[in-house]
N, C-alpha and C positions, 0 to 999 in steps of 0.2 A: 504493499500498499505505499501510496506517495501522500503528502499534504503539502499544498502548493498556495500560493497567493501572488497578486500582483502582476509584474511583469512576466513572471516565471509561469503563470496560470496555462497560458495557450500551448507552448512546448511541452511542459510536464504532461498536462491531462493528453495532449497528442501522444507522446512516447509511451506513457503507462497503458493508452488504449492498444498500441501497436504490439506489446508484449504481454497483454492479459493481465496487467496488474491493475486492481482498484486505487481510484483517484479522489481526493477530496479537496475541494475548493474551499480557503477561507478569505472571507471579503472582510476587510480592514475599514472600509470607509468607502467615500463617493469615488475617490481616485480609481478603486477596482475597477468599476464598473461604468465611469463616465470618462468624459474627454476633457470635461472642464468644471471642475468642482465647487468653482464659485456661482456657477448656474443653477438658481434652483428648480429648474425644470429637468425631465428626465430625457437624456439624448439617446431615445430608444432607437430611432432612425435619424442619423445626421441628416439635417437639411442643409444643402448647399446653398441657398438664397441666405439663409440666417448666418451663415459664418463669417467671422471677420476676414479680411483679406490672407492674413497670415495663415489661416486654417483653408481656405480655399485653395491655397497653391498646394498644401498638405491633403486636400479632399481625396484623392485616390487612396493613397496610405491610411488615412482615419477610417474609410470605408472599408477596406481591406482588414484593419486591425479590428474593427466592430463586428464583421462577420465572423472572424477567427474567434474570438471572444465569445461570440455567441454559440458557436459550435463546441467550444470547452466548457461552457455552462452547460449546455444541452447533455453532454457526452460524460461529463463527471459523474460517478456515484453517489456522490454527497457535496452539499454545499451548506456551510457554517458561517452565520454572519456574528458579528460581534454587539449588535445591536437590534432592536425591531425596526430602525430605521434602515439601517444597512439591508435587512432583511427586505423590505418594502420597495427600496429602490432597485435591488436586484430581481424582484419578482416583476415588478414593472418593465424593466429594461430588458430582460432575458426571458421572463416568464418561466422563472424556476424560483420555487419557492424554498428558502433556506431554512434549515434547523438554527436556533438561536441559543447562543451562550453570550456571558458578560465577560470583559476583558478578565482575565485571571489575575489577580496581584498579590504579592507577598506584603500583606498589610504592615506586618510587625518590623518590615524594613525603614517605613515610613511614619511609624508610630513614635512620637515624641515621650521622655519620661517626665518633663516638666513642660506643662502649656501654659503660657503667660500672653493670652491674647491681647494683641493691641492695634493690628496694623491690618490694611485691606490689602491682598495681595493681588498680582498678576505675574504669571509665568509664561516665558518663551514668546516673546512678541516677535518670533523671526522672520515673518512677513506681514506687509501692511494688513491683510486681512484678519489678523488676530487682533486688532482693534485697540493697538496702544493709544490711538489719538482718542478714543473714547474715553480710555481709563482715566487719561490726563486731563480730560474735559470734567469727569466726574469729580475728580480731586481737588478741583478749584472750587468746588462747591461746599467744600469738608475742609477748611484751611486749619483746624485745629486737630484733624484726624491725620494719622501716620498712614501712608501709602508707599508700598514698595513693589520694585519690578525686579524680576530675576531671569537670569537667560541671556540668550543671544538676541540683538537687536536687529531689525533688517535695515539694508544699507541706506534706506531713506530719511533713518533717523538722524537728527542733530542733537547731541548729547547736550547740548546747552540748555535744552528745555526741562532738565532735571534740575539745573542750577537755578531756574528762573521759578521754580516752585518748590518752595522752602519744606512743604510737608511731603515731596515725594523723593524716594532713595532709588538709586538704581545699584543693586547689588551686583550685576553681572552675572557670571558663570558660576554656578554653585555645584559641588559634586554631591553633596549630602543634603537633599532636600529638609530633612529633618531640621536643619538650620534655619530655615526659612518658616517650616510649619509651627516651629515652636512659639512664635510670637504672632502668627496669622489668625486675626478673629474673623474676616471673611473672604473666601476666594471668589475673584471675578474672571469670568470667561467670555469676554464681549467680542468672540469672534463676528466676523461679518459673512462668513461662509460655513457650508454644512461638513461639521466633523462627524466621522463616524461614531465616536465612543470617547470623548478625553479622559485620559488616564489620570488625570489631575483630581478628576472628579473622586474617585474612592481613596485618592492618596489623602485628599482633605478630610473626607469620611471618616478615615481611620484615626483621626484627631480631634473629631466632632465638630468640625468646621464648616458651617453651611457655605453652600455656593450659590453665587448668581450667575445665572448663564443665560445667553441667547436662545431665543426660540427656532433655533435651526438644526438641522440635521439630526444626531443623535444625542445631541447635548441634554434636551429636556427628560429624554428616557432615562439617562444615566442618573442625572439629579434627583427626579423625582420628588417626594416629599421633603427631602433633604437640603432643601433651599429655595429659591424663587427663580422664576423664567421669565425674562424681559421680551414681550410680544414684538416690540419695534426696535432692532438692533439700534438704528440710528437716532431715536429719540433719547437726548441726554438726561431729560427731565423723567422718562421713567426709569432710566439705571438710577438717578439720585433719590427719587422717591423710594423704590425698593432698598436700595442701601441704607437710607436713612430710617426705615422702620426697624432694621435689624439692629444699627448701631443705637437706636434711642428707646426701642422699647423691648427691655430684659427678659421679661416673661415670654413673649414671641421669640426672642432670639435662644433663649435656652430650649424652648420646644423644638426649634429647627435644628440646633444642635444636637439635641437627643435623636431626631428622625436621622439624621446625617450619620451618628455611630451605629444605629440600629440597621441603617440602609448598607452601610459598608460590609456587613457580612454576605450581601449578595455578589461581592466581587472577589470574597475570600478564595485562595489558591485552591484550597481541598474542594472546596464546594464545584467552582468552575471548571477544575480538571477532571473531576469525577463526572461531570455531564459530557465533557469533551470525550473521556474514555468511552461512556457508554456509547456514543453516538457511532465513534470510530468501530467500536466492536460490532454494531449491528450492519456496517457495510461488508 
């Protein structure tokens, strides 16, 4: 049996079929089945007129890749998705309904011994669509609250923006996320595009940290009752009001914090690996 994903999917499934070996595809986000993960629509059949010039030039290649992917998803013995969102777009795109598990996480590797929550945190703004501009705009509305950004910045970021906002710290790359979570009160995921299932969510939940995220992709599915969802990602006011409730209503915060800790068990390694093994054994 072979387990495959992303760019390896088509050649792996094809090779497995040739030699009579079972194949299982793992879908890990929109990029696994789409051509533009920032597009909220499903590219079930790429339409030439709707494509930008850069993609029109590549259209024969894109069409060929789509056809090959469709064959792979049809041929594979099983397809596994890491969120209900992944499962739905895979079904809409290729007509295949995946089995669903959550991302397995070693929660103890991210759980801090002493939690002293004071800061609002954003992690890994490695590209513009991660929403760093939204995070900084929200921070301007809370001058007395500590905000922190961790991880690689995308090339378009002028680091002087952090010097201009006294309440925002840029921590750079951090090898041990426990150092970040130990003082995080709320985690923000202001992504402007559809992500399959953010790993940051269960990491934060393991420390009872509520998460505020965009109503896009698999983020709402992962957050569940362990935080809040912002319906309009571009509405700074909605982000501000959602965060303000968590920061000012202690009873509400404690409730969400408790839900977050309880929900972390859904992503526990032993639980999800057990489900994965059960699926693989049935193939």
